[in-house]
LUMTOR-496933 format. One record per residue (C-alpha): x, y, z. Coordinates in steps of 0.02 Angstrom, whole numbers, always signed. Example, Ala and Ser with C-alpha at 12.3 -4.5 7.8 and 13.67 -1.06 7.14 Angstrom:
residues 2
       xx       yy       zz
     +615     -225     +390
     +684      -53     +357
//
This chain:
residues 83
       xx       yy       zz
     -572     +257     -492
     -424     +155     -434
     -300     +274     -536
     -325     +414     -408
     -209     +330     -291
      -78     +330     -421
      -87     +525     -457
      -18     +559     -295
     +142     +654     -275
     +269     +594     -139
     +262     +769      -37
     +230     +765     +139
      +50     +709     +193
       -3     +721     +373
       +5     +557     +451
     -184     +518     +465
     -219     +555     +279
      -64     +442     +239
     -136     +303     +340
     -319     +324     +284
     -253     +322      +94
     -148     +159     +137
     -298      +82     +199
     -402     +119      +51
     -258      +45      -57
     -249     -110      +46
     -450     -136      +25
     -438     -100     -155
     -289     -229     -185
     -383     -353      -86
     -531     -355     -200
     -413     -408     -334
     -516     -350     -490
     -384     -230     -553
     -250     -260     -691
      -84     -324     -632
      +12     -158     -679
     -120      -58     -583
     -103     -167     -437
      +90     -146     -442
      +58      +43     -438
      -40      +34     -289
      +71      -77     -213
     +219      +47     -234
     +113     +191     -185
      +76      +85      -23
     +258      +62      +15
     +286     +247       -2
     +137     +284     +114
     +210     +140     +243
     +371     +219     +237
     +322     +394     +276
     +203     +332     +419
     +341     +233     +496
     +453     +397     +480
     +319     +493     +562
     +302     +373     +704
     +484     +367     +732
     +493     +551     +757
     +341     +560     +875
     +422     +418     +983
     +588     +525     +988
     +488     +678    +1042
     +401     +579    +1173
     +563     +507    +1235
     +646     +677    +1252
     +496     +747    +1347
     +501     +603    +1459
     +695     +605    +1499
     +664     +796    +1542
     +519     +768    +1653
     +525     +897    +1797
     +648    +1007    +1688
     +589    +1166    +1618
     +730    +1158    +1472
     +704    +1018    +1337
     +834     +962    +1227
     +838    +1006    +1044
     +741     +869     +935
     +878     +799     +812
     +785     +763     +644
     +905     +641     +554
     +834     +639     +374
//
């Protein structure tokens, strides 16, 4: 049922689950056999998931950069989460 995608809340979902749901939405939209309104809802949810995945990747990249900059030091810099 294609409407199960729209029932999702915008709560934080683990990156892997967000990516999996996004892949399912794309596959569903590519079939092109759903009404326009449902397609728009799927697209909106896809945008939300894309933004959440991008944010998660940016946070991970920042953490990696901090770790690489401090290579050899025992003390790490605090992570700055600018939301």
